[in-house]
Steps between C-alpha positions, in 0.01 A plus 500: 500500500267311256351169600687189359372357179252204591500137357264220579673160513344151552387413857773324702794673285573753771715273719855547603734791498533480124195503264523408137275681241418308179240496233288824416616701800865444394437586134306802608784645737767418255356580149247753591611688810878424428572482871863481603654322804463714821126589419251450789198286439190393681404129450162380586337160506141619445413379854635793716858393532743773393867506461716807429802381295792644325571382153843312485561335178338471157546186303352393151192340656473610874595772750625456840408721797605543859225553770521820706185441699170313491158540661144386476224734377153504649226526253246769612284486193138353500511156335282553193435218257385622174277238318514650144302360202781483252441790245578508131842592357757622739279675749598249779858637469383845601284355783816307626737802478258762653351248751857416621579879552164544695578206741299195374663188649356231275362492140264218394405519133164309437297379218137597494212448253563822322880478521635156396852583368621331191832399629719232341591278792841476371550884557331525843839436656651790315223732584528410864870571487430850334240572770763419767748737340257775481415464882875482577579811313206699650591386859856601438393845359258566776739381783296207616683246711234237437434345159127445425398158408376445143293188482423283190176568310196320660140459424266716715343187673842384625577834654169549672541157681829599660465544887580840630419728806559804292243771434343400168391773264383488135500816302178502297317804350170357600604458870252672734763576757784769469844385571522738806192334645635158481823571669532421879646725758741234625778419260445175318766217502500544110273586208414287206396741217314357198488683185311387185578505134425750220152343436428475876384205708220283389186480726590150579847601599385777732274255676785259551731778608264647752419147629871448573497804736600783280333838561411672186595858512510788250738794452249777429322610195785455242566167331863421522696280270607165618865613520398818697260345762742307715759786477240750616391298800839411617640831630176557690553175690880564549419856627230368753669186610845475362841677488412823332572683839857363494770753373662435166751227477836605657733348744367713795140410406536126485384275778753228497677252718868471465630146426842433645 
């Protein structure tokens, strides 16, 4: 039997024996998938709570479902925050999609000296919503139970000042240390991975970054594009410290705690 179709709903909406589906998830299941009453669905809140439900009724603006069982997933992935200089065009869309598939837990777009996006303030909200949709679809496709966080665009200086106990790495082609040599044997509590723009970091920025506790590391002799670098480092980190030893998603492979 195939796995139930997955839908992410807003946090706090998976309460009670009946759950209502509205908005984009409703339009997708009715107009795109054309599901009928009786279909089995898996509803998730993006924070590990899961509900297997049966579709009961379809209305013009909502669907009602009946809960069969619910449980809480445990996230075994390594918490990786990708601090990504916002690239030109739609390259960040690709980073969001593939980074979600690879297990990144937080995306922080940043402004740098060589990457100051020309964004109309009135359009930033719509762009943020599109980023959230991309992450949600990628998480659904890759069977993630936890939705990555997509934070608003911030200047580099604001991000560097955030307190964190994570291992801090900046991917820099002039770094004297290979990524392998900068990684500890013990699993870190998390990793903050900083990636620069197409034009690279300025000398002043690198000085500020390393002064903030980031270890400058390289990924070998090839120069990777900004949209490739973080995606190349992430699977290495997940293989060494994260959940890449866990079997593919499936009911028998999940570590979960049943909720009565």
